[in-house]
C-alpha positions, 0 to 999 in steps of 0.5 A: 487516501480514498478510503471508502473507495479503496475499501470497496476496491478491496471488498470487490478483490477476488483474492481476499478471502476473509473480506471484512477482517482483511479489508479492515487490516489493509486500510489500517496499515494504509492509515499507519502509513500516511501517519508515519510519513505524514502524507497522503498515500495519494502522494506516495503512490502518484509517482514510481520513484516516490513509491520506491523510496516509500517502500524502501523506508517502510522496510527500514523505518516501520519493521516490516518484517512479514511485508504486510505494511508494504503490501497494503501500500502496493494494493493502493498503488494498484487501486490508483494506477491500475498496474502492479508496482514491481519488486524493489529489486526489479525496480532498482535494475 
């Protein structure tokens, strides 16, 4: 993960209200995903099919009941790909 660049990107995000706390939380969750999958987020978001499988696994394996873990990965996807990833239901169609 390009941590410093991602942090800067999040700090510039107008939709994030409590900057320091929310940014640190998203970065920590992104690191947690990297540890869980033993893989860089750069590899997990570079391909839509891999991203889809990663989000499914996060939901199933990481007890992401409120979606905060997958939301951090989705933010990183936008950071890298300059577009939003669709919902799992939309992507699967």
